[in-house]
PDB file of N, CA, C and O in Angstrom:
ATOM      1  N   MET A   1      -2.428 -10.562  12.588  1.00  0.00           N
ATOM      2  CA  MET A   1      -3.032  -9.672  13.567  1.00  0.00           C
ATOM      3  C   MET A   1      -2.660  -8.226  13.274  1.00  0.00           C
ATOM      4  O   MET A   1      -1.521  -7.919  12.921  1.00  0.00           O
ATOM      5  N   ARG A   2      -3.596  -7.387  13.419  1.00  0.00           N
ATOM      6  CA  ARG A   2      -3.341  -5.956  13.285  1.00  0.00           C
ATOM      7  C   ARG A   2      -3.220  -5.388  14.697  1.00  0.00           C
ATOM      8  O   ARG A   2      -4.197  -4.938  15.296  1.00  0.00           O
ATOM      9  N   LYS A   3      -2.006  -5.423  15.197  1.00  0.00           N
ATOM     10  CA  LYS A   3      -1.730  -5.088  16.596  1.00  0.00           C
ATOM     11  C   LYS A   3      -2.166  -3.682  16.971  1.00  0.00           C
ATOM     12  O   LYS A   3      -2.685  -3.460  18.065  1.00  0.00           O
ATOM     13  N   ARG A   4      -1.961  -2.745  16.080  1.00  0.00           N
ATOM     14  CA  ARG A   4      -2.290  -1.347  16.420  1.00  0.00           C
ATOM     15  C   ARG A   4      -3.787  -1.171  16.638  1.00  0.00           C
ATOM     16  O   ARG A   4      -4.200  -0.436  17.535  1.00  0.00           O
ATOM     17  N   LEU A   5      -4.604  -1.839  15.825  1.00  0.00           N
ATOM     18  CA  LEU A   5      -6.059  -1.765  16.022  1.00  0.00           C
ATOM     19  C   LEU A   5      -6.438  -2.273  17.406  1.00  0.00           C
ATOM     20  O   LEU A   5      -7.228  -1.652  18.117  1.00  0.00           O
ATOM     21  N   ILE A   6      -5.866  -3.407  17.772  1.00  0.00           N
ATOM     22  CA  ILE A   6      -6.167  -4.010  19.067  1.00  0.00           C
ATOM     23  C   ILE A   6      -5.662  -3.123  20.200  1.00  0.00           C
ATOM     24  O   ILE A   6      -6.346  -2.947  21.208  1.00  0.00           O
ATOM     25  N   GLU A   7      -4.463  -2.565  20.033  1.00  0.00           N
ATOM     26  CA  GLU A   7      -3.907  -1.663  21.048  1.00  0.00           C
ATOM     27  C   GLU A   7      -4.795  -0.446  21.260  1.00  0.00           C
ATOM     28  O   GLU A   7      -5.069  -0.060  22.397  1.00  0.00           O
ATOM     29  N   GLU A   8      -5.243   0.157  20.162  1.00  0.00           N
ATOM     30  CA  GLU A   8      -6.085   1.360  20.268  1.00  0.00           C
ATOM     31  C   GLU A   8      -7.405   1.047  20.954  1.00  0.00           C
ATOM     32  O   GLU A   8      -7.882   1.829  21.775  1.00  0.00           O
ATOM     33  N   ARG A   9      -7.994  -0.092  20.621  1.00  0.00           N
ATOM     34  CA  ARG A   9      -9.253  -0.481  21.267  1.00  0.00           C
ATOM     35  C   ARG A   9      -9.033  -0.754  22.757  1.00  0.00           C
ATOM     36  O   ARG A   9      -9.806  -0.300  23.600  1.00  0.00           O
ATOM     37  N   SER A  10      -7.981  -1.493  23.067  1.00  0.00           N
ATOM     38  CA  SER A  10      -7.681  -1.845  24.461  1.00  0.00           C
ATOM     39  C   SER A  10      -7.341  -0.611  25.294  1.00  0.00           C
ATOM     40  O   SER A  10      -7.731  -0.504  26.457  1.00  0.00           O
ATOM     41  N   LYS A  11      -6.613   0.312  24.683  1.00  0.00           N
ATOM     42  CA  LYS A  11      -6.226   1.545  25.369  1.00  0.00           C
ATOM     43  C   LYS A  11      -7.458   2.311  25.858  1.00  0.00           C
ATOM     44  O   LYS A  11      -7.413   2.988  26.886  1.00  0.00           O
ATOM     45  N   ARG A  12      -8.541   2.198  25.118  1.00  0.00           N
ATOM     46  CA  ARG A  12      -9.775   2.900  25.475  1.00  0.00           C
ATOM     47  C   ARG A  12     -10.691   2.051  26.363  1.00  0.00           C
ATOM     48  O   ARG A  12     -11.725   2.519  26.839  1.00  0.00           O
ATOM     49  N   GLY A  13     -10.289   0.793  26.575  1.00  0.00           N
ATOM     50  CA  GLY A  13     -11.107  -0.094  27.410  1.00  0.00           C
ATOM     51  C   GLY A  13     -12.364  -0.572  26.717  1.00  0.00           C
ATOM     52  O   GLY A  13     -13.336  -0.930  27.383  1.00  0.00           O
ATOM     53  N   TRP A  14     -12.369  -0.586  25.388  1.00  0.00           N
ATOM     54  CA  TRP A  14     -13.539  -0.987  24.617  1.00  0.00           C
ATOM     55  C   TRP A  14     -13.469  -2.456  24.238  1.00  0.00           C
ATOM     56  O   TRP A  14     -12.390  -3.022  24.065  1.00  0.00           O
ATOM     57  N   THR A  15     -14.628  -3.052  24.116  1.00  0.00           N
ATOM     58  CA  THR A  15     -14.734  -4.414  23.591  1.00  0.00           C
ATOM     59  C   THR A  15     -14.935  -4.327  22.079  1.00  0.00           C
ATOM     60  O   THR A  15     -15.204  -3.254  21.538  1.00  0.00           O
ATOM     61  N   GLN A  16     -14.801  -5.462  21.412  1.00  0.00           N
ATOM     62  CA  GLN A  16     -15.069  -5.483  19.972  1.00  0.00           C
ATOM     63  C   GLN A  16     -16.527  -5.130  19.698  1.00  0.00           C
ATOM     64  O   GLN A  16     -16.838  -4.499  18.688  1.00  0.00           O
ATOM     65  N   LYS A  17     -17.413  -5.535  20.590  1.00  0.00           N
ATOM     66  CA  LYS A  17     -18.832  -5.201  20.440  1.00  0.00           C
ATOM     67  C   LYS A  17     -19.045  -3.694  20.497  1.00  0.00           C
ATOM     68  O   LYS A  17     -19.803  -3.144  19.697  1.00  0.00           O
ATOM     69  N   GLN A  18     -18.379  -3.020  21.440  1.00  0.00           N
ATOM     70  CA  GLN A  18     -18.515  -1.562  21.549  1.00  0.00           C
ATOM     71  C   GLN A  18     -17.977  -0.864  20.308  1.00  0.00           C
ATOM     72  O   GLN A  18     -18.572   0.101  19.831  1.00  0.00           O
ATOM     73  N   VAL A  19     -16.864  -1.342  19.788  1.00  0.00           N
ATOM     74  CA  VAL A  19     -16.305  -0.761  18.561  1.00  0.00           C
ATOM     75  C   VAL A  19     -17.270  -0.985  17.404  1.00  0.00           C
ATOM     76  O   VAL A  19     -17.517  -0.075  16.612  1.00  0.00           O
ATOM     77  N   SER A  20     -17.811  -2.181  17.306  1.00  0.00           N
ATOM     78  CA  SER A  20     -18.731  -2.479  16.208  1.00  0.00           C
ATOM     79  C   SER A  20     -19.960  -1.569  16.263  1.00  0.00           C
ATOM     80  O   SER A  20     -20.440  -1.109  15.227  1.00  0.00           O
ATOM     81  N   GLU A  21     -20.463  -1.311  17.461  1.00  0.00           N
ATOM     82  CA  GLU A  21     -21.624  -0.424  17.612  1.00  0.00           C
ATOM     83  C   GLU A  21     -21.278   1.011  17.225  1.00  0.00           C
ATOM     84  O   GLU A  21     -22.074   1.691  16.579  1.00  0.00           O
ATOM     85  N   ARG A  22     -20.099   1.469  17.617  1.00  0.00           N
ATOM     86  CA  ARG A  22     -19.680   2.837  17.281  1.00  0.00           C
ATOM     87  C   ARG A  22     -19.486   3.017  15.778  1.00  0.00           C
ATOM     88  O   ARG A  22     -19.727   4.094  15.233  1.00  0.00           O
ATOM     89  N   LEU A  23     -19.045   1.940  15.115  1.00  0.00           N
ATOM     90  CA  LEU A  23     -18.760   2.038  13.682  1.00  0.00           C
ATOM     91  C   LEU A  23     -19.931   1.596  12.806  1.00  0.00           C
ATOM     92  O   LEU A  23     -19.905   1.798  11.592  1.00  0.00           O
ATOM     93  N   GLY A  24     -20.948   0.999  13.406  1.00  0.00           N
ATOM     94  CA  GLY A  24     -22.073   0.498  12.622  1.00  0.00           C
ATOM     95  C   GLY A  24     -21.705  -0.741  11.822  1.00  0.00           C
ATOM     96  O   GLY A  24     -22.188  -0.935  10.706  1.00  0.00           O
ATOM     97  N   LEU A  25     -20.842  -1.583  12.400  1.00  0.00           N
ATOM     98  CA  LEU A  25     -20.396  -2.822  11.752  1.00  0.00           C
ATOM     99  C   LEU A  25     -20.752  -3.997  12.653  1.00  0.00           C
ATOM    100  O   LEU A  25     -21.044  -3.813  13.835  1.00  0.00           O
ATOM    101  N   SER A  26     -20.728  -5.194  12.099  1.00  0.00           N
ATOM    102  CA  SER A  26     -20.981  -6.363  12.938  1.00  0.00           C
ATOM    103  C   SER A  26     -19.753  -6.663  13.786  1.00  0.00           C
ATOM    104  O   SER A  26     -18.621  -6.382  13.391  1.00  0.00           O
ATOM    105  N   GLU A  27     -19.997  -7.234  14.946  1.00  0.00           N
ATOM    106  CA  GLU A  27     -18.901  -7.598  15.841  1.00  0.00           C
ATOM    107  C   GLU A  27     -17.987  -8.630  15.183  1.00  0.00           C
ATOM    108  O   GLU A  27     -16.770  -8.580  15.359  1.00  0.00           O
ATOM    109  N   ILE A  28     -18.555  -9.547  14.441  1.00  0.00           N
ATOM    110  CA  ILE A  28     -17.764 -10.580  13.748  1.00  0.00           C
ATOM    111  C   ILE A  28     -16.834  -9.933  12.726  1.00  0.00           C
ATOM    112  O   ILE A  28     -15.675 -10.329  12.606  1.00  0.00           O
ATOM    113  N   TYR A  29     -17.329  -8.949  11.996  1.00  0.00           N
ATOM    114  CA  TYR A  29     -16.513  -8.262  10.991  1.00  0.00           C
ATOM    115  C   TYR A  29     -15.350  -7.515  11.657  1.00  0.00           C
ATOM    116  O   TYR A  29     -14.225  -7.552  11.160  1.00  0.00           O
ATOM    117  N   VAL A  30     -15.615  -6.849  12.762  1.00  0.00           N
ATOM    118  CA  VAL A  30     -14.559  -6.142  13.504  1.00  0.00           C
ATOM    119  C   VAL A  30     -13.503  -7.146  13.959  1.00  0.00           C
ATOM    120  O   VAL A  30     -12.306  -6.889  13.835  1.00  0.00           O
ATOM    121  N   ARG A  31     -13.945  -8.290  14.485  1.00  0.00           N
ATOM    122  CA  ARG A  31     -13.014  -9.328  14.942  1.00  0.00           C
ATOM    123  C   ARG A  31     -12.129  -9.802  13.791  1.00  0.00           C
ATOM    124  O   ARG A  31     -10.917  -9.940  13.955  1.00  0.00           O
ATOM    125  N   LYS A  32     -12.725 -10.047  12.640  1.00  0.00           N
ATOM    126  CA  LYS A  32     -11.969 -10.526  11.478  1.00  0.00           C
ATOM    127  C   LYS A  32     -10.996  -9.463  10.965  1.00  0.00           C
ATOM    128  O   LYS A  32      -9.893  -9.791  10.528  1.00  0.00           O
ATOM    129  N   ILE A  33     -11.395  -8.208  11.017  1.00  0.00           N
ATOM    130  CA  ILE A  33     -10.497  -7.125  10.608  1.00  0.00           C
ATOM    131  C   ILE A  33      -9.305  -7.066  11.552  1.00  0.00           C
ATOM    132  O   ILE A  33      -8.164  -6.945  11.108  1.00  0.00           O
ATOM    133  N   GLU A  34      -9.566  -7.149  12.852  1.00  0.00           N
ATOM    134  CA  GLU A  34      -8.468  -7.122  13.826  1.00  0.00           C
ATOM    135  C   GLU A  34      -7.520  -8.307  13.643  1.00  0.00           C
ATOM    136  O   GLU A  34      -6.304  -8.157  13.765  1.00  0.00           O
ATOM    137  N   ARG A  35      -8.065  -9.457  13.356  1.00  0.00           N
ATOM    138  CA  ARG A  35      -7.237 -10.652  13.152  1.00  0.00           C
ATOM    139  C   ARG A  35      -6.473 -10.614  11.832  1.00  0.00           C
ATOM    140  O   ARG A  35      -5.472 -11.310  11.658  1.00  0.00           O
ATOM    141  N   GLY A  36      -6.960  -9.789  10.908  1.00  0.00           N
ATOM    142  CA  GLY A  36      -6.325  -9.716   9.604  1.00  0.00           C
ATOM    143  C   GLY A  36      -6.838 -10.748   8.620  1.00  0.00           C
ATOM    144  O   GLY A  36      -6.238 -10.959   7.566  1.00  0.00           O
ATOM    145  N   THR A  37      -7.957 -11.399   8.963  1.00  0.00           N
ATOM    146  CA  THR A  37      -8.525 -12.388   8.052  1.00  0.00           C
ATOM    147  C   THR A  37      -9.507 -11.759   7.062  1.00  0.00           C
ATOM    148  O   THR A  37      -9.918 -12.401   6.095  1.00  0.00           O
ATOM    149  N   ARG A  38      -9.878 -10.508   7.309  1.00  0.00           N
ATOM    150  CA  ARG A  38     -10.695  -9.728   6.373  1.00  0.00           C
ATOM    151  C   ARG A  38     -10.053  -8.362   6.224  1.00  0.00           C
ATOM    152  O   ARG A  38      -9.532  -7.794   7.184  1.00  0.00           O
ATOM    153  N   ASN A  39     -10.097  -7.850   5.017  1.00  0.00           N
ATOM    154  CA  ASN A  39      -9.585  -6.511   4.754  1.00  0.00           C
ATOM    155  C   ASN A  39     -10.757  -5.548   4.618  1.00  0.00           C
ATOM    156  O   ASN A  39     -11.717  -5.828   3.899  1.00  0.00           O
ATOM    157  N   PRO A  40     -10.680  -4.431   5.298  1.00  0.00           N
ATOM    158  CA  PRO A  40     -11.762  -3.450   5.203  1.00  0.00           C
ATOM    159  C   PRO A  40     -11.685  -2.673   3.898  1.00  0.00           C
ATOM    160  O   PRO A  40     -10.618  -2.538   3.299  1.00  0.00           O
ATOM    161  N   GLY A  41     -12.818  -2.171   3.476  1.00  0.00           N
ATOM    162  CA  GLY A  41     -12.842  -1.271   2.331  1.00  0.00           C
ATOM    163  C   GLY A  41     -12.385   0.115   2.777  1.00  0.00           C
ATOM    164  O   GLY A  41     -12.163   0.360   3.963  1.00  0.00           O
ATOM    165  N   ARG A  42     -12.252   1.000   1.823  1.00  0.00           N
ATOM    166  CA  ARG A  42     -11.764   2.360   2.115  1.00  0.00           C
ATOM    167  C   ARG A  42     -12.656   3.078   3.125  1.00  0.00           C
ATOM    168  O   ARG A  42     -12.159   3.730   4.043  1.00  0.00           O
ATOM    169  N   GLU A  43     -13.956   2.960   2.956  1.00  0.00           N
ATOM    170  CA  GLU A  43     -14.896   3.636   3.861  1.00  0.00           C
ATOM    171  C   GLU A  43     -14.749   3.120   5.294  1.00  0.00           C
ATOM    172  O   GLU A  43     -14.788   3.901   6.246  1.00  0.00           O
ATOM    173  N   THR A  44     -14.583   1.824   5.443  1.00  0.00           N
ATOM    174  CA  THR A  44     -14.418   1.232   6.774  1.00  0.00           C
ATOM    175  C   THR A  44     -13.095   1.646   7.391  1.00  0.00           C
ATOM    176  O   THR A  44     -13.031   1.917   8.590  1.00  0.00           O
ATOM    177  N   MET A  45     -12.033   1.699   6.587  1.00  0.00           N
ATOM    178  CA  MET A  45     -10.747   2.165   7.104  1.00  0.00           C
ATOM    179  C   MET A  45     -10.867   3.585   7.640  1.00  0.00           C
ATOM    180  O   MET A  45     -10.303   3.913   8.684  1.00  0.00           O
ATOM    181  N   LEU A  46     -11.603   4.422   6.923  1.00  0.00           N
ATOM    182  CA  LEU A  46     -11.792   5.809   7.371  1.00  0.00           C
ATOM    183  C   LEU A  46     -12.589   5.884   8.672  1.00  0.00           C
ATOM    184  O   LEU A  46     -12.350   6.763   9.500  1.00  0.00           O
ATOM    185  N   LYS A  47     -13.537   4.958   8.851  1.00  0.00           N
ATOM    186  CA  LYS A  47     -14.294   4.911  10.108  1.00  0.00           C
ATOM    187  C   LYS A  47     -13.359   4.608  11.275  1.00  0.00           C
ATOM    188  O   LYS A  47     -13.431   5.251  12.322  1.00  0.00           O
ATOM    189  N   PHE A  48     -12.479   3.623  11.086  1.00  0.00           N
ATOM    190  CA  PHE A  48     -11.510   3.285  12.140  1.00  0.00           C
ATOM    191  C   PHE A  48     -10.564   4.451  12.388  1.00  0.00           C
ATOM    192  O   PHE A  48     -10.257   4.776  13.535  1.00  0.00           O
ATOM    193  N   GLU A  49     -10.108   5.073  11.320  1.00  0.00           N
ATOM    194  CA  GLU A  49      -9.195   6.215  11.432  1.00  0.00           C
ATOM    195  C   GLU A  49      -9.837   7.336  12.250  1.00  0.00           C
ATOM    196  O   GLU A  49      -9.193   7.919  13.123  1.00  0.00           O
ATOM    197  N   THR A  50     -11.088   7.632  11.970  1.00  0.00           N
ATOM    198  CA  THR A  50     -11.813   8.679  12.684  1.00  0.00           C
ATOM    199  C   THR A  50     -12.057   8.285  14.141  1.00  0.00           C
ATOM    200  O   THR A  50     -11.875   9.100  15.045  1.00  0.00           O
ATOM    201  N   LEU A  51     -12.464   7.049  14.366  1.00  0.00           N
ATOM    202  CA  LEU A  51     -12.754   6.582  15.719  1.00  0.00           C
ATOM    203  C   LEU A  51     -11.526   6.669  16.621  1.00  0.00           C
ATOM    204  O   LEU A  51     -11.620   7.124  17.761  1.00  0.00           O
ATOM    205  N   TYR A  52     -10.378   6.235  16.110  1.00  0.00           N
ATOM    206  CA  TYR A  52      -9.166   6.184  16.927  1.00  0.00           C
ATOM    207  C   TYR A  52      -8.250   7.405  16.761  1.00  0.00           C
ATOM    208  O   TYR A  52      -7.276   7.547  17.500  1.00  0.00           O
ATOM    209  N   SER A  53      -8.548   8.266  15.819  1.00  0.00           N
ATOM    210  CA  SER A  53      -7.699   9.427  15.525  1.00  0.00           C
ATOM    211  C   SER A  53      -6.255   8.998  15.237  1.00  0.00           C
ATOM    212  O   SER A  53      -5.294   9.607  15.708  1.00  0.00           O
ATOM    213  N   VAL A  54      -6.144   7.941  14.460  1.00  0.00           N
ATOM    214  CA  VAL A  54      -4.856   7.388  14.047  1.00  0.00           C
ATOM    215  C   VAL A  54      -4.928   7.161  12.544  1.00  0.00           C
ATOM    216  O   VAL A  54      -5.914   6.607  12.059  1.00  0.00           O
ATOM    217  N   PRO A  55      -3.899   7.579  11.787  1.00  0.00           N
ATOM    218  CA  PRO A  55      -3.922   7.389  10.333  1.00  0.00           C
ATOM    219  C   PRO A  55      -4.102   5.922   9.929  1.00  0.00           C
ATOM    220  O   PRO A  55      -3.559   5.014  10.558  1.00  0.00           O
ATOM    221  N   ASP A  56      -4.871   5.720   8.874  1.00  0.00           N
ATOM    222  CA  ASP A  56      -5.148   4.360   8.415  1.00  0.00           C
ATOM    223  C   ASP A  56      -3.878   3.577   8.068  1.00  0.00           C
ATOM    224  O   ASP A  56      -3.847   2.354   8.207  1.00  0.00           O
ATOM    225  N   ARG A  57      -2.854   4.262   7.628  1.00  0.00           N
ATOM    226  CA  ARG A  57      -1.596   3.584   7.298  1.00  0.00           C
ATOM    227  C   ARG A  57      -0.939   2.958   8.525  1.00  0.00           C
ATOM    228  O   ARG A  57      -0.198   1.981   8.410  1.00  0.00           O
ATOM    229  N   LEU A  58      -1.213   3.522   9.696  1.00  0.00           N
ATOM    230  CA  LEU A  58      -0.691   2.948  10.935  1.00  0.00           C
ATOM    231  C   LEU A  58      -1.590   1.844  11.474  1.00  0.00           C
ATOM    232  O   LEU A  58      -1.111   0.894  12.094  1.00  0.00           O
ATOM    233  N   LEU A  59      -2.877   1.967  11.240  1.00  0.00           N
ATOM    234  CA  LEU A  59      -3.819   0.945  11.698  1.00  0.00           C
ATOM    235  C   LEU A  59      -3.784  -0.300  10.817  1.00  0.00           C
ATOM    236  O   LEU A  59      -3.982  -1.417  11.295  1.00  0.00           O
ATOM    237  N   PHE A  60      -3.530  -0.093   9.520  1.00  0.00           N
ATOM    238  CA  PHE A  60      -3.530  -1.190   8.552  1.00  0.00           C
ATOM    239  C   PHE A  60      -2.231  -1.206   7.746  1.00  0.00           C
ATOM    240  O   PHE A  60      -2.263  -1.069   6.523  1.00  0.00           O
ATOM    241  N   PRO A  61      -1.093  -1.370   8.415  1.00  0.00           N
ATOM    242  CA  PRO A  61       0.178  -1.285   7.690  1.00  0.00           C
ATOM    243  C   PRO A  61       0.336  -2.363   6.622  1.00  0.00           C
ATOM    244  O   PRO A  61       1.022  -2.155   5.621  1.00  0.00           O
ATOM    245  N   ASP A  62      -0.299  -3.514   6.836  1.00  0.00           N
ATOM    246  CA  ASP A  62      -0.201  -4.596   5.861  1.00  0.00           C
ATOM    247  C   ASP A  62      -0.857  -4.231   4.527  1.00  0.00           C
ATOM    248  O   ASP A  62      -0.481  -4.769   3.485  1.00  0.00           O
ATOM    249  N   LEU A  63      -1.823  -3.331   4.553  1.00  0.00           N
ATOM    250  CA  LEU A  63      -2.502  -2.933   3.325  1.00  0.00           C
ATOM    251  C   LEU A  63      -1.772  -1.831   2.578  1.00  0.00           C
ATOM    252  O   LEU A  63      -2.066  -1.556   1.415  1.00  0.00           O
ATOM    253  N   PHE A  64      -0.816  -1.201   3.254  1.00  0.00           N
ATOM    254  CA  PHE A  64      -0.069  -0.106   2.639  1.00  0.00           C
ATOM    255  C   PHE A  64       1.398  -0.458   2.430  1.00  0.00           C
ATOM    256  O   PHE A  64       2.205   0.401   2.073  1.00  0.00           O
ATOM    257  N   GLN A  65       1.735  -1.707   2.651  1.00  0.00           N
ATOM    258  CA  GLN A  65       3.128  -2.144   2.525  1.00  0.00           C
ATOM    259  C   GLN A  65       3.581  -2.024   1.078  1.00  0.00           C
ATOM    260  O   GLN A  65       2.944  -2.546   0.164  1.00  0.00           O
ATOM    261  N   VAL A  66       4.682  -1.334   0.892  1.00  0.00           N
ATOM    262  CA  VAL A  66       5.271  -1.186  -0.438  1.00  0.00           C
ATOM    263  C   VAL A  66       6.538  -2.017  -0.451  1.00  0.00           C
ATOM    264  O   VAL A  66       7.431  -1.837   0.377  1.00  0.00           O
ATOM    265  N   CYS A  67       6.596  -2.918  -1.392  1.00  0.00           N
ATOM    266  CA  CYS A  67       7.749  -3.805  -1.447  1.00  0.00           C
ATOM    267  C   CYS A  67       8.061  -4.100  -2.912  1.00  0.00           C
ATOM    268  O   CYS A  67       7.201  -4.572  -3.656  1.00  0.00           O
ATOM    269  N   VAL A  68       9.264  -3.825  -3.307  1.00  0.00           N
ATOM    270  CA  VAL A  68       9.644  -4.069  -4.694  1.00  0.00           C
ATOM    271  C   VAL A  68      10.491  -5.331  -4.825  1.00  0.00           C
ATOM    272  O   VAL A  68      10.793  -5.771  -5.934  1.00  0.00           O
ATOM    273  N   ASP A  69      10.863  -5.894  -3.714  1.00  0.00           N
ATOM    274  CA  ASP A  69      11.657  -7.112  -3.712  1.00  0.00           C
ATOM    275  C   ASP A  69      10.743  -8.300  -4.012  1.00  0.00           C
ATOM    276  O   ASP A  69       9.718  -8.471  -3.352  1.00  0.00           O
ATOM    277  N   THR A  70      11.100  -9.117  -4.997  1.00  0.00           N
ATOM    278  CA  THR A  70      10.284 -10.270  -5.378  1.00  0.00           C
ATOM    279  C   THR A  70      10.070 -11.210  -4.203  1.00  0.00           C
ATOM    280  O   THR A  70       8.974 -11.745  -4.032  1.00  0.00           O
ATOM    281  N   TYR A  71      11.085 -11.416  -3.400  1.00  0.00           N
ATOM    282  CA  TYR A  71      10.962 -12.299  -2.241  1.00  0.00           C
ATOM    283  C   TYR A  71       9.887 -11.778  -1.293  1.00  0.00           C
ATOM    284  O   TYR A  71       9.063 -12.547  -0.798  1.00  0.00           O
ATOM    285  N   CYS A  72       9.896 -10.493  -1.046  1.00  0.00           N
ATOM    286  CA  CYS A  72       8.933  -9.882  -0.134  1.00  0.00           C
ATOM    287  C   CYS A  72       7.513 -10.024  -0.678  1.00  0.00           C
ATOM    288  O   CYS A  72       6.582 -10.314   0.072  1.00  0.00           O
ATOM    289  N   ILE A  73       7.355  -9.820  -1.963  1.00  0.00           N
ATOM    290  CA  ILE A  73       6.036  -9.952  -2.589  1.00  0.00           C
ATOM    291  C   ILE A  73       5.546 -11.394  -2.462  1.00  0.00           C
ATOM    292  O   ILE A  73       4.400 -11.629  -2.078  1.00  0.00           O
ATOM    293  N   ASN A  74       6.405 -12.352  -2.782  1.00  0.00           N
ATOM    294  CA  ASN A  74       6.019 -13.761  -2.688  1.00  0.00           C
ATOM    295  C   ASN A  74       5.685 -14.148  -1.249  1.00  0.00           C
ATOM    296  O   ASN A  74       4.751 -14.915  -1.015  1.00  0.00           O
ATOM    297  N   GLU A  75       6.434 -13.626  -0.296  1.00  0.00           N
ATOM    298  CA  GLU A  75       6.179 -13.914   1.113  1.00  0.00           C
ATOM    299  C   GLU A  75       4.821 -13.356   1.531  1.00  0.00           C
ATOM    300  O   GLU A  75       4.074 -14.019   2.250  1.00  0.00           O
ATOM    301  N   ALA A  76       4.500 -12.151   1.090  1.00  0.00           N
ATOM    302  CA  ALA A  76       3.214 -11.535   1.423  1.00  0.00           C
ATOM    303  C   ALA A  76       2.060 -12.347   0.827  1.00  0.00           C
ATOM    304  O   ALA A  76       1.040 -12.554   1.484  1.00  0.00           O
ATOM    305  N   LEU A  77       2.221 -12.801  -0.403  1.00  0.00           N
ATOM    306  CA  LEU A  77       1.182 -13.620  -1.039  1.00  0.00           C
ATOM    307  C   LEU A  77       1.008 -14.945  -0.311  1.00  0.00           C
ATOM    308  O   LEU A  77      -0.116 -15.411  -0.123  1.00  0.00           O
ATOM    309  N   TYR A  78       2.120 -15.551   0.098  1.00  0.00           N
ATOM    310  CA  TYR A  78       2.071 -16.807   0.833  1.00  0.00           C
ATOM    311  C   TYR A  78       1.324 -16.625   2.160  1.00  0.00           C
ATOM    312  O   TYR A  78       0.490 -17.453   2.526  1.00  0.00           O
ATOM    313  N   GLU A  79       1.626 -15.544   2.871  1.00  0.00           N
ATOM    314  CA  GLU A  79       0.971 -15.286   4.157  1.00  0.00           C
ATOM    315  C   GLU A  79      -0.526 -15.074   3.976  1.00  0.00           C
ATOM    316  O   GLU A  79      -1.322 -15.539   4.792  1.00  0.00           O
ATOM    317  N   ARG A  80      -0.910 -14.382   2.924  1.00  0.00           N
ATOM    318  CA  ARG A  80      -2.344 -14.160   2.676  1.00  0.00           C
ATOM    319  C   ARG A  80      -3.054 -15.471   2.388  1.00  0.00           C
ATOM    320  O   ARG A  80      -4.136 -15.724   2.918  1.00  0.00           O
ATOM    321  N   ARG A  81      -2.449 -16.309   1.548  1.00  0.00           N
ATOM    322  CA  ARG A  81      -3.053 -17.601   1.234  1.00  0.00           C
ATOM    323  C   ARG A  81      -3.184 -18.443   2.494  1.00  0.00           C
ATOM    324  O   ARG A  81      -4.209 -19.084   2.724  1.00  0.00           O
ATOM    325  N   ARG A  82      -2.131 -18.433   3.308  1.00  0.00           N
ATOM    326  CA  ARG A  82      -2.120 -19.223   4.528  1.00  0.00           C
ATOM    327  C   ARG A  82      -3.199 -18.748   5.499  1.00  0.00           C
ATOM    328  O   ARG A  82      -3.852 -19.566   6.146  1.00  0.00           O
ATOM    329  N   SER A  83      -3.387 -17.444   5.605  1.00  0.00           N
ATOM    330  CA  SER A  83      -4.398 -16.916   6.531  1.00  0.00           C
ATOM    331  C   SER A  83      -5.811 -17.241   6.059  1.00  0.00           C
ATOM    332  O   SER A  83      -6.713 -17.393   6.883  1.00  0.00           O
ATOM    333  N   HIS A  84      -6.017 -17.349   4.747  1.00  0.00           N
ATOM    334  CA  HIS A  84      -7.343 -17.686   4.225  1.00  0.00           C
ATOM    335  C   HIS A  84      -7.655 -19.165   4.412  1.00  0.00           C
ATOM    336  O   HIS A  84      -8.821 -19.553   4.484  1.00  0.00           O
ATOM    337  N   GLU A  85      -6.617 -19.988   4.490  1.00  0.00           N
ATOM    338  CA  GLU A  85      -6.810 -21.424   4.671  1.00  0.00           C
ATOM    339  C   GLU A  85      -7.153 -21.780   6.103  1.00  0.00           C
ATOM    340  O   GLU A  85      -7.758 -22.821   6.358  1.00  0.00           O
ATOM    341  N   SER A  86      -6.763 -20.906   7.061  1.00  0.00           N
ATOM    342  CA  SER A  86      -7.028 -21.231   8.478  1.00  0.00           C
ATOM    343  C   SER A  86      -8.406 -20.853   8.905  1.00  0.00           C
ATOM    344  O   SER A  86      -8.774 -21.062  10.061  1.00  0.00           O
TER     345      SER A  86
END
């Protein structure tokens, strides 16, 4: 889950449908981005950044995570595989 995305949307009282309309995206795609089961492209990240006035690194911290520890890298890969299987 991308908690910050959900928090920003909830703070404004918007539904996923309203966000999707504002961004020109499908509601299903917005839902998947919020859940973390789909990763947005750069252009989509910028749309969210502009809509919420929050840097993309804060909205999508999982995509900007820097980790040099092998354990951390393996854990991140495991979590991604697991999320794609569900």
